[in-house]
N, C-alpha and C positions, 0 to 999 in steps of 0.2 A: 506495499500499499504507500501511496505518497505520504510524504511528511505532513503536508496540510491534512489530508484524509485522517491519518493517526491523529495529530493534535486537537483535530475537532472530537472524534471519538473520546481522547481521554477529557475534555471539555465536557463533553455532554455527560461522559459516564460520571465524573466527579461531580456535576452540577444535579443530576438525578439521585446521585447516592445522599448529598446533602439533603436535597430537598425531602428524602425520605425521611431523614433522620429529623430533620426541624419539624416537618409537617406532621409526622406522628408525634412527636413528643408535644407540638400544640394539641392536637386531636386527643391525646390521651390525659393531659392535663385539664382538659376541658371536661373531659366525661367522668372523671373520678378524683376525689380528695385524697386519695390513697395512693402514696408515694411509690409503694413497693409495686402496684399494679401499673401504676404510668410507667414506670422504668419498664416494664414488661410489656407495655402497648409502645415503648419506644424502641425495644429491642427487637421483636420478631419482624417487624417489617424492614429492618435495617440489615438483617441477615437473609433475609429474603430478598430483597433487592440486589444485594453483594450475588447471589448465585445466578439471577438474571442478566445482571449487567456483564458480569465477567463471563457467561458463556456466549453471549450475543457479540460484545465487542473485544473479545478476547482476542480474535482471529484478525481483528482491524489492528488494534495498538498494543496489543499484551495485556490491556485491561489493568494497567498499574492503579489508577486514580488515585494516587499517593506519592509526595515526592519521596519520601523513605523508602518505597517499594523500588523506585526509579533509579535511586543511588545506589540502592543495594544491587542491581541488576547491573549498573555501571562499574561498582566496584569488582564484580564476579566477572567484569569484561564479557558480559550478556547484553549489552545496549552500548552504543557510543556516546563516550564522555561530550559530544558535541550537540547531542540531542535532551541532556538534559535539562539545561535551562529553558529550553522551549516546552519541554513536558511539564515542567514545574509551573510554569506561567499558566499554560492551558488548564491545569488542574487546579490554580487557584483561584483564576478568573472563573472556571465554569462551578466550583464549590460557592463563589460568593452569590454568582447568578441563581445558583439552585436555591439559596436561604432567601434571596430577594422572591424568588417565583413561590416557595412556600408563605410566605407572609402574606403575598397578594391572593392567595386561594384561599386564606382566612382572613381575609379583610383587614389586615394588621399595616402599620406603618411598612412600608418598604425598606427604608433604610433606618437599622437601628444600631445601637451600641449596647453590647451584652455588660450587663452588672453581677453576674453571679460569679462569685469568689471560688476559684478552684485553683488553690495553692499550694506548696510545702513540700517537704521532704516523701512523704508517703505518696502522694499524687503523683510527683515525679518519677518514684521508685515504679509505682502502678503503671506507669505510661512507658517507660521503660521495658516493664516485664511484659506488657502488651504487644507492644512495637517488635521486641525481640520474638514472640510467640508468633506473630502473623509473619514475618519474614520467615521464620525458620520452618513453618507451614508450608508457605509457598516453596520454598527450593527442596523440602524434604518431600512434598507434593510432585514436584516435576520429576525428582528422583524415582519415587515408589508408584505413584499413580497419577498420571498427567492430567488423564480424563475427568479425576474427581476433583481438580483443583476448585473450580467453582462453589463445589458443595464443601469441601475442606475448610476454604476462606470463610464463607457465609457462616457454617457451623462455629468456627473458632472464633469469629467476632461475637456470634450470639452467646457464647459459654464466657469470653472474655468482659461483656458487659456486665457480667454479676462477678465474675472472680478477682475483679481490679476495683481498687479503691476509686479511681477515676471514671469507671465505667467505659473504660477502654476507648480512648480518640484514636490512638496508633496511628496518625495521619497527620502531618502538618496542613495539608491542605484544609483538610476537614477542620482541624481546631481553626484555623484562621477565619474561615467562613462561618463557625460557630461564635466569633467574635463578633459579627454582624447581627445576630440575634439575640434579642433579650427575652428569650422564651425559656421553655423547659430545657433547653439543650445548649444552653449559651454558656460562654467563658469572657472573662473580662480581657478585654486587650494588653491589660498590663501584665496578666498570667500567663503568655501566649510563650513569650521566651523560655520559659522554664518546661512548659509542655516539648515545646518542639525540639529543645536542647535532649531532653531526655528520649523523646520518639529517635531522633537520629543516632543515639548512642546504643539504645535497644537493637537497631536496626543494624549495625555495624557489629554488634555482639552476634545478632543471629546468623549474619553472612558467615562470620568466622568461625562459629560452632558447626554452622551446615557444611562449610569447605571443610572441617576436620573429620567431621562423623562420616560422610559421604565419599571422602577421598578413597580412590582404590588401594588397597594393600601393597606395600614393597614386597618384592619377591621372598624378603628372609621373612617377613611376617606370614607370609602364607605357608611358607614351608612350617614355623614353628605352629 
């Protein structure tokens, strides 16, 4: 596919992902005062849309929808470094547009600034763990079950919503987009640097662990 089509697919996919995250959060919060139930209502659409988007757009752009994933592929030399910046710009722009679209559908101000506080060591650790797990899942899936990647990623994020203290953003583009919504899924712009740094660190650890774990054994190791 041409670069322009791949960038459009990345922007479209990230936009629809964020639209699902923000829109389902708005819907869930409007339907129930129970925070746990609202989180479940936010979780299931996010995991489901990931399965759909990766299945239909993966053949076009690789379905990264995530700067940390794009960086991980470049570090592994499975994506050209010259395309990293364009991919990230498309992902961030698409994500912001997706948040605005969700606001429009629910008759909310299109342009917002989040006020929800999400910061501190436990939150950053959770984001590092969430992104590590996502990147590791992707590369392990490529090695072990390539056809299952959409389901592996969707199910991993569904689970990580609940076992991480941060509810698993695991995506710098999504984090940036969520700073533009003052709704259930928002994050203060001031808190973004800590989240993004933790996500990048987690992604790089995921790359390193996957590279070591799935590297072919040396002849002497096979003999032993």
